[in-house]
C-alpha positions, 0 to 999 in steps of 0.5 A: 055436415049440413051446408050453410044454405041448409042450416037456417030456415030463412034466406040470408040469415041474421045472427045476433051477438051475445057479447056477455056483458054484466058485472059478474058470471051470474049477471052475465048469464042472466043478461045473455039469456034475456038478450037471447029471448029478445032476439028470438022473439024478434025472429033472429036466425042464430045466436053467437055466444062470444066472450067479448066482455066475459071469459071462456067459462062464461061462454060455456055457462051460457051455452049450457043454459041457452041450448036447454031453452031451445028458443028457436034460433041456431046457436053458435060460439066464438071464443076470442083468442082461444080456438082450441076452447071453441072447438072443445065446446063444439065437441061437447055441445050441439052448436050449429056453427063456430066463428073464428075471427081470422082463418087466414092472413094474420100470420107469416107463412111458416106459422100459418102453415102450422095454423092451417094444419091444426085448424083442419084437424080441429074442423074435422072433429066437429059437425058444426059449420065454421065461419071465418074472418079474413082481413078481419077488424083488429087483426094484423095482415102478416101473410105477405100475400095479396088480399085475393090469395088470402081470401081464396085460402081462407075460403078453403078453410071454412064454410062461410067467410065473415067480412068486416071493415076495420072496427066494431060498429063500422060499416063494412065496405061494399067494395070489399064485400064485392072483392071477396065475392069475386075472389071466391068466384061466388062459391063461398057464402059471405057474412057481413060481420060489422056495421049493419044498421036498419038503414043499410040492411037492404043494400048490404044483404043484396051483396052478401048471404047473411050478417052478424049483428051486435052493436046496432041492437044496443042502447046508443048502438054501441057494443057496451050498451044494453040490448033494446027490443025495439032496435032488434024488432026494427032491424028484423022488420027491415030484414024481412022487407029486404028478403021480400024484395029480393025474392 
């Protein structure tokens, strides 16, 4: 398996979300491919195909077409509420990574033990990297453990941790990013999973190893908007400035 740091050409990679909006399967496919081209042209490093608005069949339909286009960015998948389908797609298609919104903290101890065993088994069967959330937006906290314990356990279950605050589009708390970094001893890559903007990209990338961006690229900077090429281009220009300053 390729390590996180070797999986992307650029330092601090930016992964763009394909939310699969649209009026029906063909519209969702067409919109996703249009958005993928916009992001690829702007220099995005990766694309996450996610059933935020569509369903798991839409995810597969988009993956099938998107991978054949070979636009340049690495392609990954997040099948919300269906980890088994995500891993099945990772076995069927040459995706670079999977994202799972919660790999630790969302279950009480006994079901969490079973979840961890199943996750390890599934993970062993794919070459794709696994990016996992801990104390992720909209996920319950039922483990009975401290945040530090959940973060350490979560880090052992994936290749990079995804950090958010409480909601889509809400800026990820810098103090939380620092706590995750401390809990893992700096050994696990951290991806910011929400609330990235052109204005805060320099500050946030200084704290993390990359980011997943969705809402900022849309009309009105909201998840249900259509993607705006100028928003993507402006954001990626800010990313390039931040990378240069950090070098």
